C-alpha positions in Angstrom: 4.4 189.3 118.6 1.7 188.5 121.1 -0.8 190.9 119.6 -0.7 189.1 116.3 -1.4 185.8 118.0 -4.4 187.3 119.6 -5.7 188.6 116.3 -5.2 185.3 114.6 -7.1 183.5 117.3 -10.0 186.0 117.1 -10.1 185.5 113.3 -10.1 181.7 113.5 -13.0 181.9 116.0 -15.1 184.2 114.0 -14.5 182.4 110.7 -15.2 178.9 111.9 -18.4 177.8 110.0 -21.2 176.1 111.7 -22.6 173.1 109.9 -26.3 172.6 109.3 -28.2 170.7 112.0 -31.4 168.8 111.9 -34.6 170.6 112.9 -35.4 168.0 115.5 -33.0 168.2 118.5 -30.9 165.1 118.7 -29.4 165.6 122.2 -31.8 166.4 124.9 -30.8 167.6 128.4 -30.6 164.6 130.7 -32.6 164.5 134.0 -29.8 163.1 136.0 -31.9 162.1 139.0 -34.2 160.0 136.9 -31.3 158.5 135.1 -29.6 157.5 138.3 -32.8 155.9 139.6 -33.1 153.9 136.4 -29.4 152.9 136.6 -29.6 151.7 140.2 -29.1 148.0 140.7 -32.1 145.9 141.5 -30.1 142.6 142.1 -29.1 141.5 145.5 -25.4 142.0 146.5 -24.8 138.2 146.5 -26.1 137.8 142.9 -23.4 137.5 140.2 -23.2 140.4 137.7 -24.4 139.6 134.2 -23.2 141.9 131.5 -25.7 143.1 128.8 -25.8 140.8 125.8 -24.1 141.9 122.6 -22.8 140.2 119.4 -19.1 139.9 118.7 -19.6 141.9 115.5 -22.1 144.4 114.3 -22.7 145.0 110.6 -24.8 147.8 109.1 -25.2 149.4 105.7 -27.3 152.3 104.4 -27.0 154.1 101.1 -28.6 157.5 100.2 -27.3 158.7 96.9 -23.5 159.2 97.3 -23.8 159.1 101.1 -22.8 155.8 102.7 -23.4 154.7 106.3 -21.4 151.6 106.9 -20.6 149.5 110.0 -18.4 146.4 110.3 -17.3 146.7 113.9 -16.2 144.4 116.7 -18.3 144.9 119.9 -16.6 144.9 123.3 -18.4 144.5 126.6 -16.5 144.7 129.9 -17.2 141.8 132.3 -17.3 144.0 135.4 -20.2 146.2 136.5 -20.1 149.7 135.1 -20.3 152.4 137.8 -21.8 155.8 137.6 -19.2 158.2 139.0 -19.1 162.0 139.6 -16.1 163.7 138.0 -14.7 167.1 137.6 -12.1 168.7 135.2 -9.5 169.3 137.9 -5.9 169.6 136.7 -2.9 167.5 137.6 -1.5 167.6 141.1 2.0 168.9 141.6 3.1 165.5 142.8 2.0 163.9 139.6 3.8 166.5 137.5 7.0 166.0 139.5 6.9 162.3 138.7 6.2 162.9 135.0 8.9 165.6 134.8 11.6 163.5 136.4 10.8 160.6 134.1 10.5 162.5 130.8 13.3 165.0 131.3 15.8 162.0 131.1 18.1 163.7 133.7 18.6 166.7 131.4 18.3 170.4 132.5 15.1 172.0 131.1 14.9 175.8 131.3 11.9 177.9 132.0 10.8 180.5 129.4 12.7 183.8 129.1 11.2 186.6 131.2 11.1 189.8 129.2 13.2 192.6 130.6 12.1 196.2 131.1 14.1 197.2 128.0 12.5 194.5 125.9 9.0 195.5 127.1 9.8 199.1 126.3 10.7 198.1 122.7 7.4 196.1 122.4 5.4 199.2 123.6 7.2 201.4 121.0 6.4 198.8 118.3 2.7 198.6 119.2 2.5 202.4 119.4 4.0 202.7 115.9 1.5 200.3 114.5 -1.3 202.2 116.1 -0.1 205.4 114.6 0.4 203.8 111.1 -2.9 202.1 111.1 -1.5 199.4 108.8 -0.8 195.6 108.9 -4.3 194.7 110.0 -6.2 191.8 108.5 -8.7 192.5 105.8 -11.5 191.0 107.9 -10.7 193.2 110.9 -12.1 196.7 111.2 -9.9 199.6 112.2 -11.7 199.9 115.5 -11.1 196.2 116.3 -7.4 196.6 115.3 -6.9 199.7 117.3 -8.7 198.3 120.3 -6.5 195.2 120.2 -3.3 197.3 120.1 -4.5 199.4 123.0 -5.2 196.4 125.1 -1.7 195.0 124.3 -0.1 198.2 125.3 -1.9 198.2 128.6 -0.9 194.6 129.1 2.7 195.5 128.4 2.6 198.5 130.8 1.3 196.3 133.6 4.0 193.7 132.9 6.7 196.4 132.9 6.0 197.1 136.6 7.4 193.8 137.7 9.8 193.1 134.9 13.5 192.5 135.8 16.4 194.6 134.5 18.1 191.4 133.4 16.7 187.9 132.8 19.1 185.1 133.6 18.5 181.5 132.6 16.3 179.6 135.0 16.4 175.8 135.4 13.1 174.0 136.1 12.6 171.3 138.6 9.0 170.6 137.5 7.4 173.1 139.8 4.3 174.9 138.5 4.3 178.7 138.0 1.2 180.7 138.9 -0.3 182.7 136.0 -3.6 184.3 135.1 -5.9 182.9 132.5 -6.2 185.3 129.6 -9.9 184.3 129.1 -11.3 184.3 132.6 -8.6 185.9 134.8 -8.6 182.9 137.0 -5.4 181.6 138.4 -3.8 178.6 136.6 -0.8 176.6 137.2 1.7 176.4 134.3 4.8 174.4 133.6 6.8 175.3 130.5 10.3 173.9 130.3 12.6 173.0 127.4 16.1 172.5 126.0 17.3 171.6 122.5 16.2 168.0 122.9 12.8 168.0 124.6 10.1 170.2 126.1 7.4 169.7 128.7 4.2 171.9 128.9 1.4 171.6 131.4 -1.7 173.7 132.2 -3.6 172.9 135.4 -6.6 174.8 136.7 -7.3 174.1 140.4 -10.9 175.1 139.9 -13.1 173.1 137.5 -13.8 175.8 135.0 -11.1 175.2 132.3 -9.6 172.3 130.5 -6.2 171.1 131.7 -3.5 169.4 129.7 0.0 167.9 129.8 2.3 167.6 126.8 5.8 166.2 126.2 7.8 166.3 123.0 11.2 165.1 122.0 12.7 167.2 119.2 13.4 165.3 116.0 16.2 167.6 115.0 17.0 167.3 111.3 14.1 164.9 110.8 10.4 165.1 109.8 7.8 164.7 112.4 5.7 161.5 112.5 2.4 161.8 110.8 -0.9 159.9 110.9 -1.1 160.2 107.0 0.0 156.6 106.6 -1.4 155.4 109.9 -2.5 151.8 110.0 -4.6 150.4 112.9 -3.0 147.3 114.2 -3.7 144.6 116.9 -1.4 143.9 119.8 -1.5 140.2 118.9 0.2 141.0 115.5 3.0 142.9 117.1 4.2 140.5 119.9 7.5 139.8 118.2 8.1 143.4 117.1 10.9 145.1 119.1 9.2 148.5 118.6 6.0 147.2 120.3 7.9 145.8 123.2 9.8 149.1 123.7 6.6 151.1 123.3 4.7 149.1 125.9 7.6 149.5 128.4 7.6 153.2 127.8 3.8 153.5 128.2 3.8 151.5 131.4 6.5 153.7 132.9 4.5 156.9 132.2 1.2 155.3 133.4 3.0 154.3 136.6 4.1 158.0 137.0 0.5 159.1 136.5 -0.7 156.7 139.1 -4.3 156.4 137.8 -5.3 153.1 136.1 -5.3 153.3 132.2 -5.2 150.7 129.5 -4.3 150.6 125.8 -7.3 151.4 123.7 -5.9 151.5 120.1 -2.5 151.0 118.3 -1.4 152.6 115.0 1.8 152.1 113.1 2.9 155.5 111.6 6.0 156.9 109.9 7.8 160.1 109.0 7.1 160.2 105.3 6.9 163.8 104.1 4.5 165.0 101.4 5.4 168.6 101.1 2.0 169.9 102.2 3.6 172.0 105.0 7.1 173.0 104.1 7.6 171.6 100.6 9.9 168.8 101.8 9.1 165.4 100.2 10.6 162.1 101.0 9.7 158.5 101.7 9.4 157.1 105.2 12.8 156.7 106.9 11.6 155.9 110.5 8.5 154.3 111.9 6.7 154.7 115.3 3.8 153.3 117.2 0.9 155.6 118.2 -0.7 154.4 121.4 -4.1 155.7 122.6 -5.0 154.9 126.2 -8.2 155.1 128.1 -9.0 155.5 131.8 -10.3 152.6 133.9 -12.8 153.2 136.6 -13.4 150.3 139.0 -12.0 148.2 136.1 -14.5 149.5 133.6 -13.2 151.4 130.5 -13.9 155.1 130.0 -14.3 156.4 126.4 -11.4 158.2 124.9 -11.3 160.5 121.9 -8.7 162.2 119.8 -11.1 164.9 118.7 -10.3 168.2 120.4 -12.9 170.2 118.5 -15.1 171.1 121.4 -17.8 173.5 120.3 -19.8 176.1 122.1 -23.6 175.6 122.2 -25.0 178.9 121.0 -28.0 178.4 123.4 -25.8 177.7 126.4 -23.3 179.6 128.5 -21.6 176.4 129.4 -17.9 175.8 128.9 -17.1 173.3 126.1 -15.9 169.9 127.6 -14.4 167.3 125.2 -13.7 163.7 126.1 -10.4 162.8 127.8 -7.6 161.6 125.6 -4.1 160.3 126.3 -1.9 159.6 123.2 1.7 158.4 123.0 4.0 158.4 120.0 7.1 156.1 120.4 9.8 155.2 118.0 13.0 153.0 118.3 14.7 155.7 120.4 11.9 156.1 122.9 9.0 158.4 123.6 8.5 161.1 120.9 5.4 162.7 122.4 2.8 162.4 125.2 -0.4 164.4 124.8 -2.9 164.2 127.7 -6.0 166.4 127.4 -9.2 167.0 129.3 -8.2 164.8 132.2 -10.8 164.3 134.9 -10.6 163.8 138.7 -12.9 161.1 140.1 -15.1 162.1 143.0 -17.7 159.9 144.6 -19.5 156.9 143.1 -23.2 157.5 142.5 -24.1 153.9 141.7 -22.0 150.8 142.1 -23.9 148.7 139.5 -26.3 149.6 136.7 -29.2 148.3 134.7 -28.1 148.5 131.1 -29.8 148.1 127.8 -28.6 145.2 125.7 -27.1 145.9 122.3 -30.2 144.6 120.5 -32.1 147.5 122.0 -29.4 149.9 120.8 -28.5 148.9 117.3 -31.8 150.0 115.8 -31.4 153.5 117.4 -27.9 153.7 116.0 -29.0 152.8 112.5 -31.6 155.6 112.6 -29.4 158.2 114.2 -26.3 157.9 112.1 -28.0 159.3 108.9 -29.6 162.0 111.0 -26.4 163.1 112.7 -24.4 163.0 109.5 -26.9 164.6 107.1 -25.0 166.9 104.7 -28.2 168.1 103.0 -27.6 171.5 101.4 -23.8 171.0 100.9 -23.7 171.6 97.2 -20.0 171.2 97.0 -20.0 167.7 98.7 -19.6 164.9 96.2 -19.7 162.0 98.6 -19.7 161.1 102.3 -18.7 157.8 103.9 -19.4 157.0 107.6 -17.5 154.0 108.7 -18.1 152.4 112.1 -15.1 150.2 113.1 -15.6 149.5 116.8 -18.4 149.6 119.4 -17.7 149.5 123.1 -19.8 149.6 126.3 -17.8 152.3 128.1 -18.2 155.2 130.5 -18.8 158.6 128.9 -19.0 161.9 130.7 -22.2 164.1 130.8 -22.4 167.5 132.4 -24.0 168.2 135.7 -27.4 169.5 135.1 -27.9 173.3 135.2 -24.2 173.9 136.0 -22.8 176.3 133.4 -19.9 177.7 135.4 -17.7 174.6 136.0 -16.8 171.3 134.3 -18.4 168.8 136.6 -20.5 165.8 135.7 -21.1 162.1 135.7 -19.4 159.2 134.0 -22.3 157.1 132.8 -22.4 153.8 130.8 -22.9 154.3 127.1 -22.6 152.3 123.9 -19.9 154.2 122.1 -19.5 153.9 118.3 -16.0 154.7 116.9 -14.9 155.2 113.3 -14.1 157.7 110.6 -15.9 160.2 108.4 -14.5 160.7 104.9 -15.8 163.5 102.7 -15.0 164.2 99.0 -15.8 167.6 97.7 -16.9 168.4 94.1 -13.3 169.6 93.5 -12.0 166.2 94.4 -10.4 167.3 97.7 -10.9 164.7 100.4 -10.9 165.3 104.1 -12.1 163.9 107.4 -14.7 165.2 109.8 -15.6 164.7 113.5 -18.8 164.2 115.4 -21.9 165.6 113.7 -19.8 167.1 110.8 -18.9 170.0 113.1 -15.4 170.5 111.6 -13.1 169.0 109.0 -9.4 167.9 108.8 -7.3 167.1 105.8 -5.6 164.1 107.5 -6.6 160.9 109.3 -6.2 161.3 113.1 -7.3 157.8 114.2 -10.7 156.5 115.1 -13.0 159.0 116.7 -16.3 158.9 118.6 -19.1 159.1 116.0 -22.1 158.3 118.2 -22.8 157.8 121.9 -26.0 156.2 123.1 -26.8 156.2 126.8 -26.9 152.6 127.9 -29.5 153.4 130.6 -32.2 155.1 128.5 -30.9 155.0 124.9 -30.7 158.8 124.5 -28.0 160.4 122.4 -25.0 162.0 124.2 -23.0 164.7 122.4 -19.3 164.0 123.3 -18.2 167.5 122.3 -20.7 169.4 124.4 -20.9 166.9 127.3 -24.6 166.3 127.5 
């Protein structure tokens, strides 16, 4: 029932614990005009571009009790100038969605969601009214006033929906066209595509205005089989997979989807995964029977790579009214039968270029800052139940990372700026022996590996720290 989903979301939001943060602020608001002036090129147009210097590998080790900060990372520097570009969080155009829909539906009919009839809505109203009268079934953490208010809101929502509800609801076949709906959070119009059959489903959310995060997702149902998991994920290099039929198939599938998207992307990371089941969700336990390739892609801007991140844990700054804005991510899972899933989140639309070339700090000016900042960002002081912590930096790239437009709290607009981006993993062991992973700044934890995530971003123009979850 919809009301229960609302209550669950409310509880999750209220119960999410904030981790302790250092007294000294790590991420300062960026004066974007000063930064653009520093980034502006001083070379003449006919002069050749020289990338900032960097070693092929960076190693780093610090130990503080049971807390280890470790780096053994390859360092990549693009050979093209990194631009500074204005972007906004505008959703996917209908034309792009049509291309993706036609490609991924595989010629099958996908149906739109069932539209509740007047009779069904009447039954839901009766059920909510009965719950209101009984005053039971509420969560222990929810007061009676909160529970009653939620039910009353749901009843009003159902009454409003009843006015336009059909008497009957025949099946509707989708052609990939967006449906217009209202956002439950802001009331703003959003474009929604939700279509499925027994074999596959496609879901997209697109906000024409830049005040929400848009997404596109495709999933092929593995009927009678377990889903693929990152539990046994192994990072691999393309050079090691050249003769693997799975790799060849995966690259063909990825190229087809990227052609449909139309924007330039490249492969950022590859992981071999499988469908072994450990019983932690449904009690089913079995060894791996199938394998798949997980492919993370990143956007290219004038040939320069943009940062990508699988962490979707955007957090709200309690001192700001700004909307959270995580980094863009595009992930594929592909097995021997084809694409299993496509998840594209937080996509951006490129606007005008603010600077064609930039003056950037060499890595030797950055590594000292990174070595000082990692123990500050990941400082679990006060966590009595934390037995050990291991920060492992595995890759460093000079990439474009998005920062928010200054003083703009109402929409997701900002600049892609050059930054030294440090990727890796955070592994924590609690006193009980339970192990889990965390994301940037120890803001949230996960019980499974999800791939390498952004652990630190340092502005390549001025060396300041950029928070990838908040966007500044």
